[in-house]
C-alpha positions as CSV (number, residue, x, y, z in Angstrom):
1,M,76.0,101.5,94.7
2,R,73.9,100.4,97.8
3,D,70.9,99.3,96.1
4,V,72.6,96.4,94.3
5,L,74.7,95.8,97.4
6,P,73.0,92.9,99.1
7,A,73.1,91.0,95.5
8,L,76.2,92.4,94.7
9,L,77.1,90.7,98.2
10,G,76.0,87.0,97.7
11,W,77.7,86.4,94.9
12,W,80.7,87.3,96.4
13,R,80.3,85.5,99.3
14,E,79.9,82.0,97.1
15,G,83.3,83.3,94.8
16,R,82.0,84.1,91.7
17,T,82.5,87.4,89.3
18,V,80.2,90.0,88.9
19,A,80.1,92.7,86.2
20,L,79.1,96.0,88.4
21,A,78.3,99.0,85.9
22,T,78.2,102.5,87.2
23,V,77.5,105.9,86.0
24,V,80.4,108.1,86.3
25,G,79.2,111.5,84.7
26,T,76.0,112.9,83.0
27,W,75.1,116.0,81.1
28,D,71.9,117.7,80.2
29,S,69.3,115.3,80.7
30,A,70.7,111.8,81.7
31,P,67.6,110.1,83.6
32,R,70.4,108.8,86.1
33,P,72.4,110.4,88.3
34,V,76.6,109.8,89.1
35,G,76.6,106.5,91.3
36,A,74.1,104.9,90.2
37,A,75.0,100.7,89.6
38,M,73.7,98.1,88.1
39,L,74.9,94.1,88.0
40,V,75.0,91.7,85.8
41,G,75.7,88.5,87.1
42,P,77.5,85.2,86.4
43,D,74.0,83.6,85.1
44,G,73.0,86.8,83.1
45,S,70.7,88.6,86.0
46,V,70.5,92.1,86.0
47,V,70.2,94.0,89.0
48,G,69.8,97.9,89.0
49,S,69.5,100.5,86.2
50,V,72.0,102.7,85.0
51,S,69.6,104.5,82.6
52,G,66.0,103.7,83.1
53,G,66.1,101.1,80.3
54,C,67.7,103.2,77.4
55,V,71.0,101.5,77.4
56,E,70.6,98.5,79.2
57,A,70.8,96.3,76.6
58,D,74.5,97.4,75.0
59,V,75.9,97.3,78.7
60,C,74.8,93.7,79.2
61,A,76.8,93.3,76.3
62,L,79.8,95.6,77.5
63,A,79.8,93.4,80.9
64,E,80.1,89.8,79.3
65,E,83.0,90.8,77.4
66,V,84.1,92.2,80.7
67,L,83.3,89.2,82.6
68,A,85.2,87.6,80.2
69,D,88.3,88.9,80.0
70,G,88.5,91.2,83.1
71,V,89.5,94.1,81.6
72,P,87.7,97.2,82.7
73,V,85.5,99.2,80.3
74,L,84.3,103.2,80.4
75,R,82.3,103.9,77.7
76,R,79.7,106.8,76.7
77,Y,76.0,107.1,75.6
78,G,74.5,109.8,74.3
79,V,72.6,111.9,71.1
80,S,75.6,112.0,69.8
81,D,76.4,109.0,68.5
82,A,76.7,109.1,64.5
83,D,74.3,106.7,63.9
84,A,70.7,107.9,64.5
85,L,70.2,103.9,65.2
86,A,72.7,103.1,67.3
87,V,72.7,102.8,71.4
88,G,71.5,106.4,72.7
89,L,69.7,108.3,75.0
90,P,66.4,109.3,73.4
91,C,65.7,111.8,76.5
92,G,68.8,113.6,75.1
93,G,71.3,113.2,77.3
94,T,74.6,111.7,78.2
95,L,76.2,109.6,80.5
96,D,79.3,107.7,80.9
97,V,79.2,104.3,82.2
98,H,82.2,102.2,83.9
99,V,82.2,98.4,83.8
100,A,84.5,96.3,85.9
101,A,84.4,92.9,87.5
102,V,83.7,92.3,90.9
103,S,85.0,89.4,93.0
104,P,87.2,88.2,95.8
105,A,90.1,88.7,94.0
106,T,89.2,92.2,92.8
107,F,87.0,93.8,95.8
108,P,88.5,92.6,98.8
109,G,86.8,93.6,101.8
110,L,83.3,93.6,100.0
111,D,82.5,91.6,103.5
112,E,83.4,94.4,105.9
113,L,82.4,97.1,103.8
114,A,78.8,95.7,104.1
115,T,78.9,94.9,107.5
116,L,79.3,98.6,108.1
117,V,76.8,100.0,106.0
118,D,74.1,97.7,107.7
119,A,75.3,99.3,110.8
120,G,74.6,102.9,109.7
121,E,78.3,104.1,109.2
122,P,79.0,105.7,106.2
123,V,81.5,104.4,103.6
124,A,83.6,105.5,100.3
125,V,84.3,102.9,97.7
126,A,87.1,104.7,95.1
127,T,87.1,103.4,92.0
128,V,90.1,104.5,89.0
129,V,87.5,104.6,85.9
130,A,90.3,105.9,83.6
131,A,94.3,106.2,83.6
132,P,97.1,106.2,81.8
133,R,98.8,103.5,83.1
134,P,96.3,100.1,82.2
135,D,97.2,99.0,85.9
136,Q,95.3,101.5,87.6
137,R,92.2,100.9,85.7
138,G,89.5,99.4,88.1
139,R,91.7,99.4,91.3
140,R,89.8,100.4,94.4
141,L,90.3,101.7,97.7
142,V,87.7,101.2,100.8
143,L,87.8,104.1,103.4
144,R,86.1,105.6,106.7
145,P,85.0,108.8,107.2
146,D,88.6,109.1,109.6
147,G,90.6,108.1,105.9
148,A,91.1,104.9,107.5
149,R,91.7,102.1,105.1
150,L,89.6,99.0,105.0
151,A,90.9,97.3,101.6
152,G,92.4,98.2,98.0
153,G,94.9,101.0,96.9
154,L,94.7,102.7,93.6
155,G,98.2,102.1,92.5
156,S,100.2,104.6,93.5
157,P,100.5,106.1,97.7
158,R,100.1,109.4,96.3
159,V,97.2,109.1,94.7
160,D,95.7,107.3,97.4
161,A,96.4,110.1,99.8
162,A,94.8,113.0,97.4
163,V,92.1,110.5,97.1
164,T,91.7,109.9,100.5
165,D,92.0,113.2,101.6
166,D,89.5,114.6,99.1
167,A,87.1,111.1,100.1
168,R,86.6,112.6,103.5
169,G,84.6,115.7,102.5
170,L,82.5,113.4,100.0
171,L,81.7,111.4,102.6
172,A,80.7,114.5,105.1
173,A,78.4,115.5,102.5
174,G,77.1,112.4,101.8
175,R,77.5,112.7,97.6
176,D,79.6,110.9,95.2
177,E,81.5,112.6,92.5
178,L,83.8,111.9,89.8
179,L,87.4,113.6,90.2
180,T,90.1,114.3,88.1
181,Y,94.1,114.6,89.1
182,G,97.3,113.7,87.3
183,P,98.7,110.6,86.8
184,D,100.5,110.6,90.4
185,G,97.3,112.2,91.9
186,E,98.4,115.8,91.2
187,R,95.3,118.2,91.9
188,L,95.9,120.6,88.9
189,G,96.5,117.7,86.4
190,E,94.7,115.6,84.0
191,G,94.7,111.8,82.7
192,L,93.5,110.2,85.9
193,Q,89.9,109.8,86.8
194,V,88.4,108.7,90.7
195,L,84.8,108.0,91.3
196,V,83.9,108.4,94.7
197,A,80.9,106.1,95.8
198,V,79.4,107.5,99.1
199,L,77.0,104.4,101.0
200,A,76.2,106.6,103.9
201,P,73.4,105.7,106.0
202,R,69.8,106.7,104.8
203,P,68.7,109.9,105.9
204,R,66.1,110.4,108.6
205,M,62.7,111.8,108.2
206,L,60.9,112.8,111.6
207,V,57.4,113.1,111.7
208,C,56.1,114.6,114.8
209,G,52.2,114.0,115.1
210,A,50.7,111.0,114.4
211,S,47.8,112.1,112.7
212,E,46.2,110.3,109.6
213,F,48.7,112.9,107.3
214,A,51.5,111.1,109.3
215,T,50.4,107.9,107.9
216,A,50.6,109.2,104.3
217,L,54.1,110.7,104.5
218,A,55.3,107.9,106.7
219,R,54.7,106.0,103.6
220,M,56.1,108.7,101.4
221,G,59.0,108.9,103.3
222,A,60.3,105.2,103.3
223,F,59.0,105.3,99.5
224,L,61.9,108.0,98.8
225,G,64.5,106.3,100.9
226,Y,64.2,108.1,104.6
227,R,64.5,106.3,107.6
228,V,61.5,107.7,108.9
229,T,60.6,107.8,113.2
230,V,57.1,109.3,114.1
231,C,57.0,110.8,116.9
232,D,53.8,111.7,119.4
233,A,53.6,111.9,123.5
234,R,49.9,110.5,122.6
235,A,50.3,106.4,122.8
236,R,47.0,106.1,121.8
237,F,48.2,107.4,118.6
238,A,51.7,106.6,118.6
239,T,51.3,102.3,117.8
240,P,53.3,100.4,115.2
241,A,50.4,99.2,113.9
242,R,49.3,102.4,112.2
243,F,52.6,103.6,110.8
244,P,53.4,99.9,109.9
245,Q,56.4,101.6,107.5
246,A,58.2,103.5,110.0
247,D,60.9,102.6,111.4
248,E,60.3,103.2,114.9
249,V,58.1,104.9,116.5
250,V,58.5,106.6,119.1
251,V,56.2,108.1,122.1
252,D,57.4,110.9,123.8
253,W,57.7,114.8,123.6
254,P,58.7,116.0,120.4
255,H,60.7,118.5,121.5
256,R,62.3,116.4,124.1
257,Y,63.2,113.4,121.7
258,L,64.5,115.9,119.4
259,A,66.9,117.0,122.1
260,A,67.8,113.8,122.9
261,E,68.7,112.5,118.9
262,A,70.9,115.7,118.5
263,A,72.9,115.1,121.8
264,A,73.2,111.6,120.7
265,G,74.8,113.0,117.5
266,R,71.9,111.0,115.4
267,L,71.0,114.4,113.0
268,D,72.5,115.9,110.3
269,G,71.9,118.2,107.6
270,R,70.4,115.8,105.4
271,T,68.2,115.1,108.6
272,A,63.9,116.5,107.6
273,L,61.5,117.2,110.6
274,C,57.9,117.6,109.4
275,V,55.6,118.7,112.3
276,L,52.1,118.0,111.8
277,T,50.8,118.3,115.4
278,H,49.3,122.4,114.7
279,D,49.1,122.3,118.3
280,P,51.0,125.3,120.1
281,K,51.9,123.1,123.1
282,F,53.7,120.4,120.6
283,D,54.7,122.8,118.0
284,V,56.7,125.7,119.6
285,P,59.3,123.6,122.0
286,L,59.4,121.4,119.4
287,L,60.2,124.3,116.7
288,A,62.2,126.4,119.1
289,A,64.6,123.9,119.3
290,A,64.4,122.6,115.7
291,L,65.2,125.7,114.2
292,R,68.4,126.3,116.1
293,L,70.0,122.5,115.2
294,P,71.5,122.4,111.4
295,L,68.7,120.0,110.1
296,G,68.1,120.2,106.2
297,Y,64.1,120.8,106.6
298,V,61.6,122.2,109.0
299,G,58.2,121.9,107.5
300,V,55.3,122.5,109.2
301,M,51.4,122.0,108.8
302,G,49.2,124.6,109.3
303,S,47.0,127.2,108.1
304,R,48.5,131.3,107.3
305,R,46.5,132.0,110.0
306,T,47.9,129.5,112.5
307,H,51.6,130.2,110.9
308,A,50.9,134.0,111.9
309,D,50.0,132.6,115.1
310,R,53.4,130.5,115.3
311,V,55.5,132.9,114.1
312,A,54.3,135.4,117.1
313,R,54.9,132.7,119.5
314,L,58.1,131.8,118.2
315,R,59.1,135.2,118.5
316,A,58.3,135.5,122.0
317,E,60.5,132.4,122.2
318,G,63.3,134.1,121.3
319,L,63.9,133.2,117.5
320,T,65.4,135.6,115.2
321,D,63.8,136.6,111.5
322,V,67.3,134.3,110.2
323,E,66.1,131.2,112.0
324,L,62.5,131.9,111.2
325,G,63.4,132.2,107.8
326,R,64.7,128.3,108.0
327,M,61.1,126.4,108.5
328,A,58.9,126.0,105.3
329,S,55.6,126.6,106.9
330,P,53.1,125.7,105.5
331,L,54.8,122.8,104.2
332,G,54.8,121.0,100.5
333,L,54.3,122.4,97.0
334,D,51.4,124.2,96.1
335,L,49.4,121.2,94.3
336,G,45.6,121.8,95.4
337,A,46.1,118.7,97.6
338,R,43.5,117.4,100.1
339,T,43.5,114.1,101.2
340,P,46.2,112.9,103.6
341,E,48.0,111.2,100.3
342,E,48.0,114.5,98.5
343,T,49.3,116.3,101.0
344,A,52.2,113.6,101.2
345,V,52.9,114.1,97.4
346,S,53.1,117.8,98.0
347,I,55.6,117.7,101.0
348,A,57.9,114.9,99.3
349,A,57.5,117.3,96.2
350,E,58.9,120.1,98.1
351,L,62.0,118.2,99.6
352,V,63.1,116.9,96.3
353,S,62.3,120.1,94.9
354,R,64.9,121.3,97.2
355,R,67.4,118.8,96.9
356,W,67.4,119.5,93.3
357,G,66.8,123.2,93.0
358,G,63.9,122.4,91.3
359,Q,61.2,125.2,90.8
360,G,58.2,123.2,91.3
361,R,56.6,124.6,87.9
362,P,55.1,122.5,85.3
363,L,58.1,121.4,82.9
364,S,55.9,121.8,80.1
365,E,55.8,125.5,80.6
366,G,59.7,125.3,81.3
367,S,62.7,125.2,78.7
368,G,66.2,124.1,78.9
369,R,67.5,121.0,80.9
370,I,65.0,119.2,83.0
371,H,67.6,117.9,85.6
372,H,68.7,119.9,88.1
373,E,72.1,119.8,90.1
374,P,72.1,119.5,93.9
375,G,70.3,122.4,95.8
376,G,73.5,122.8,97.8
377,P,74.5,122.5,101.6
378,G,71.9,122.6,104.2
379,T,69.7,120.7,101.7
380,A,67.3,117.7,102.3
381,E,68.6,114.6,101.1
382,P,66.8,111.5,100.1
């Protein structure tokens, strides 16, 4: 939803009604994850995507119906369609798409939500996508991490309470999820489905070492959706002109900057730290601090020989085998990369692999489903 929020807010502020289509369930090789969103505007224009092109035309037709009658719709797409020529997913997956109308009347508080998102505050939007009671379908509840309600309600105090409790956990994890309850919020029941979409701040990528490899990696990190910071103690090299796609360029000793960010609470389990200096006077104090923080990824550039020397120095600093085991060194997947751009692709590939639990092998050599579930707690998420 985050990707389409600016366009949605523009129409909302004009008092116009928009159809919001959201992926609420996926199976097998569905091309987009839960939470992927698409808008169909009042003028028929489309923003975003729910399948990468497979079912968008049919979703647009559904959206027109929803805009006409205001009734939310939940539809399943996949290869199980009886007619082989009917709308389906050529890739072989299945997905459920929820389509509902959004306007100032149906989504109060959207402007406040957007303000918080712009300020980097995490927000959760809970939407009823299926319910025994027709009047509950399409209802929304907007929540902050402390459980405070910003707007809306799901039609029952017990449902609101159950969803609020679960949404706080999803806000902490930074992920979307479809939750199932009984009709009045019973946890072991069924019949009520609620999508919790988490609009969290972008995860951070800290790139230490203002080299040409850092320039390429900053560009790749921005492409993947990270908030990128480049840090180097050498003011001559750490300049915004050299890193136009970084969100910020900091002139400081990396270990000192990392400690300040950790103390300020601006690092978390989604943060990726990429150390490209391969210089012990920078690397060792930085890694001695980083490997004791709950970061999602700590990767370090260097040869095998450099890695062995680095490990010896870190052991001398008192780091344990468990702490050293959190270090990806040398960082990146084995792609045979040589240029800065190729190396950035290699590092990005490792981050994606860790997030989704991929193996880094050619897909043509494997079998079974292509897409994976998230890699689990502690992984770096773009």
